[in-house]
N, C-alpha and C positions, 0 to 999 in steps of 0.2 A: 505495499499499499504506500507504503514510506517513495517508493524509487516509482513508481506513478506519479506519485505526487511533485516531487520532485522536477518531473518531467515538463509536466504541466506548469508551475510555478517557472521555471528557464523559458518557457516558449512564451507565456504570456510578455515576460519581462523585455522578451529579445522583442517580440512584436512591437509593442508600447515603446521602444527605449528607438526604434528608428524614428519615429514620427516626435519626438516628443520634445522640448523645450526644458532644460533642466532647473529656470528659471525663470521669476518673473520680475523680478528684482529691478529695480532702475537704480540702481546702486550698479549692477553689472555693468553699468555706462564705463566701469571707470578702468583702467591697469590693463589686466588680461580678464576680469570678471570677478564673480562674485565666487570665492572660496569656500568649496564644498567641506562637511566636515568630512573627514578619515576616521571612520569609526563603523562598527556594527549599529543596528539598533537595540541589542542591549549596553553598551556605552551610551549612546541618544537617551535610553531615556531613562539614566544615574545622570545627568547635567553635562555629557559626557566624557567623565572619566575612563580614563584604560589602567589605572592604578589595578586593578582588579582583574590577576589571570590565573584561570586553571586549566586541565587539561582535557574539557569538555566542549568548549568555546573557544574559536577564532577569534583574537585580537590583532586587527588591523593597525592601532595604534603605539604595538610594540613588538619589533622581530625577534627579542628574545623568548614571545610566548609561542615560538615555535616548539621550542623544548626545555616543556614542561614533565614535572614526574607522575612517573608511572601509577598507574589506578589499584586499587585493592582490587577492586573487580575483576581487574584482570590478573591477579596472582601476584601483581607489582611487576609483570614481565613486560609491558609496553602500557602504550597509551590508545585512544581511537586515532584515527582520521576521522579530520572534521572537515565538514565541507561547510559556505555561508552564501546567503545571497539575500540581498532586500533592495526594496523599493520603498518610495513616497509619493505624498501626496501635499500639496503645499496650498495654501487657501492664506490670499494678503490684503486687506485692506487698505486702498493706499490715500492719507489723508493730507493736504495741505493747504495751506491757506485761500488759496484760491478755486477751492473746490475739493472731491473726494472720486476715488474710486475704485474697483475690485479688480485681481487676478487671481490666477491658480495657476499650478504647473503639476504634472507627474515626470517623475526622474526614476533611471534604474540606476541603483548605489554603489552596489558592490558585487562583483562574488569573489570566492575565493576559497583554497581549499588548502589544507596543512596536513602534513604526512611526517609519521613518525620515525627516526631511525635511528634507534641506538639512545643513546646520550643527544646524538643530532634529532634535527627536524628541520623541514622545509617549508617552502610555504609560496604560493604564488597566487596570482587575481590580476583580478579590474576591478579599475572605479573611476568615478571622475576626480578630478581635479579642480577645476572651474569650471565655470557657466554665465555664460551670456542670452540673456533673452530680456528684451526691452524694449517699448515703444512709446517713445516722450513724444511733446509737440511745444514749444515756446512762442509766445502770442506777442504781435508788436502792439504801439500804441492804439491802437482803434480796435483792439481784442482780436483782431486777425489773427491767420496761423502764420507765423515767420518761418519756422523752421521745420521741420519732422525730421528723428531721429528713428534709426532701427538699427539694432543690433541681435546677433546669435551666434551660436556655436559654443566653444569652451575646451577646456585642454582634457586629455584624458590620461589616468597614468597606469599602465600594467608593473607588474615588480614582483620580481623572483627575491625568495630571501630565506636564509640560513640562520639555525641559532645552534647554541650548544649549552647543552646543563653542565654545569661545573660540579657543581654538588645538589643535591636537593635542592634547594633553599634559594642558589645562584645559575641564573641565569644570565648567554648576555646573545645580541644577534646581528644583524644588517639588513638588510632591504636594498637591492638595488632597482630604483625605480626608474623607464624610462617611461617622459611625458612628449603627448602628441596630440595633435589637434589640429584644430583652426579657428579661426575668428573674423567673421562678415559686417561689418556695420556700412549703412549709408546716412548720406544727409540730404535732403533735400530741401531747397529754397522757393517760396515763393513771392512772386511779386505781385503788384494791385498797379494796375490805373485807376485811379476818382474811386480808389476804393474797391473796386473787380477784380478781380485776381486775374493775370494772363494768361493765356493760354500754353503757354509753355512756361516748364520750370527749369532749374539745374539742378542736379544728383553728385554729388561723389560718392563714388563706391570704393570701401578699402576691405584686402583682404588677405590676411598673414595666415601664413601654415607656419605652424610652431611646432618643435623637436625639442630635446636634450634630454642629460641623464643626471643624475643627482643620485645620492645614496642617505638612509637615515640607521643609525646605529643605536643599540635599546640594550638596556641592563633591569632585570629585576633582582628582587632580594628581598625572601619572607623567610623570617623565624619564628618559633614557637614564644612567645611573653608570658603564657599563665595555660592555666587546663584548657586545650581546646582554642587557644584563639591564640590568633597569629598576627603579626606585623608585617606591615609588605611596603616596600617602597621601591619606584621607579623612577627612569632616568632613559630619554631620547634623546638624540642630536643630530638636527640634518644638518650638511655646511653648507657655506653660501656655491650657488653653480648657476650655469650659464643653461638660457632659454637660444636657440637659431632662429629670428623668424622672416621666412621668404614673404618679402610682401608685392601688392599688386594696387594699383589705383589709378580709376578711371573714372572721367568725366563724361556728364552725356544730359544731352537736354530733354524732357520728358513732357509727356501727358498723361493727366491724373484723372482716374473715375471718380468724379465726384462721389457716387454712391457706391460703391464698393473698395473706393480708395487704392486701389487696382492702377499699376507703373507702366506704361509704355514707351520704351526707348525710340521715339525718335532720331539723335546721331550720336555716336560717343565716341571719343578719344583717349588712347590709353595713356596716361601718364608715366613721362622715363626717370624710373625712381631709380637709376642709375645715375645721371646725373648729378643729382641731391643726393645719393650718397644714401639712398634710402632701399635699394634694391634690398638685401639680406643686411640684419640688424642684430645687436645681441641685445637682448632682456635678461639682467638679473633676479633668478627666485633666490630671493634673502633666507637668510639662515635659522634654525628654527631649534628652539629646546625647551624641552617640559622637564618639569620635577612630580613625581606623584606622592603618598605618603597614606596609609587606608589601615583599618585594623579591622576584624572578625573574626566569626567563628566560621567554619570550613561547613560550608551545604548545610550552614543557619542563618547570619548575616553577615553582612561588611555595610563598613564607611569608608571613604575616601575624598579625598582635595587633589586636586592637581593644577598646579601653575605653568602655562606656556608663554614664552617669549617669542614674536614672530621679527623680525627685524625690516623691517617693512619701509624703513627710510631710507633702504636700498635702492630698492625699485625706481624702477625708471624705461622714458617706452620712447625712443625717441622720434617714433612714427606716428604714434596722437597724443597733443597736448592738449589739454582743459586750461582755460585763464578759472584763477580760483580754486584752485587744488593740489594738494601735494600731499602727500606722505609722510608716515609719521609712524613709529615704530609702535605694535600692533600686540597684547595680553589676552589671557580669558584666564580667569579661575573660575573653578568647577570642581562642585560639589555634589555627590552623590553617596546611593548606595542600595541594597535588596535586601530582602526579607522574605525566609521562606520555614512556613509555619511547622510541617514536618516530611522533609521529603522520600520518608521510607514509606508514610499513611498509605496503607489498604484499601482504607474505603472513605477517603475523601480525596477527591482530584483538584479542590481548592487547597488544598492543604498541600500539597505539593506543587505548586503555582508559585512562580518567584514573582516577588510585587516590587518595584523599580523607583525610585522616585528622584529626582535632582533638580541642581536649578545651576545655574552659568552667567556671567555677564563677562561680557567682550568687547576689547576698542579695536577696532576694525581697524585701524589704520589707514584710512579714510580722514582724511579733512579738506571740507567742500568750503566757502564762504568762510574759512574760520569757524566751522564748527566741526566740530571732532565727531562722527561716526560711530557710534557707539549700538553695543546691543544685548538685550538681556531676555533671557527662556528659564520659564519653569518646565518640566517635563514629566513624563507617569509612563509606565508600561508595564505588563505582564507577560512572562515565560511560560506559557501551554504546554505540558511535556505532552508529547509524543510516545507512540510503542518504542519501550527498548528506555535503559535509565539514563541515555546520554543528547537524546535528542528533544527538540521543539518547536515551536512557532513564537514566534514575539512579536507580540502590536507595541509601539509608541504611540507619546501623545504628546506633544509639546506646544505650548503657548506661547508668545513673546512679545516684543517688537523691536524696530533698527529706525536708528534716526529719528530727525526733530522737525518741526516744521518752522522754526527758525530762519531765520534771513533766507525765505521764499527756498526751502527745502523742503523734500518728502520725508513722513512716518508713514514705515511700515509698519501692522499689527498684525500679525501672521500666528496663522493655524499648522501645525502640520501632524502629518499620519503617516505611518513607517510600519513597512510589516516585512518578516524575513522568514527565512527557515535555519533553523541551525541544525545540522543532521551531522552525526558519528559515529562509529562504526569500527569493529576490530578488522584488520588488514591481514596479519597473520596469524596465522595462533600454532603456536612449539607442538609437537607431538611429543606426546605423553611415554607413547607405545611404537613398539616399530612390527 
């Protein structure tokens, strides 16, 4: 039954991902888009913390998680092969001084596999890194449309990782991450004659094809501090790296269907970006550090906190520049945990269910019109046991806000719903008899 469920789930997400827009945030206009959360539904449901690492869940935030200790249910001979896949739906209410609007997006979030190999562990998978998806308009002094901005695309991340268990309580790991994708945007300028829009408008279109390699290092340490209680400490570090951007730009005169907004090109000219030194540019992916600390009783409860720093002030993009925008260092504080009433219960399904909650506050690193764009979220979730002791379906729910209405900016009030499968099974079993 689980195998059939996995195939259906993957097929639905794969089909959806071809036509999806990973974000509807107007703040994805800047840089290389809005950063996507790197983690599972289990992480997101606990405020985004990646401190908790066990042998039955995939942890995408720390490569040391590939090499955890063996399970008692397997006679401490091995640990399971772990598979995870997830997606989410976001509903956003956009609020500004001049009015309000609504937007939504559905996105594939991750697919990952972790394989045990003795004291080593391997992991690989695919997830979005940034996402672009916006439709914006600016008005002139007469209240008519002056410019229309549209963008789509984003950056994806394919990763291959290796972890090593030094002792039962200490693991290290490294991820090699290949980033790839493209960003497309356009700006349409509207002209008027005595308040009447002219027949033709001007449109500038840009496309950037991005690629680059970076690494993520991880450390996890667990030690008992009392009877049936453990202290967990984690750290990750992602060094600064470069993205190569191969760029195209064109300028066209267009006509626009006033009812549908569809654009028709009359003539188009490609801009010689090589002469401008912009045909191929380098973008900096900033370095990132995270530290986490938590305490809990295995298979019963856990509470942890994590602090993440991202040197976003180092980011620059020579192809696109926006007045009134600068980048500052970003940071996130997350607190969360889980509770399981009785994971061994044979009579109550609800007692075996995992209940998760958390809260986070984030400085995104984006500063517009001298206003820092910050984000706050409160999350909840449940892990619903499936057949077998280590597989579950996970549901997460988050409410929060991003941005502000100060200085003609936009505030986003969002609701996120996440769904995932976390599956595990024994790969090889040692023969006890010949």
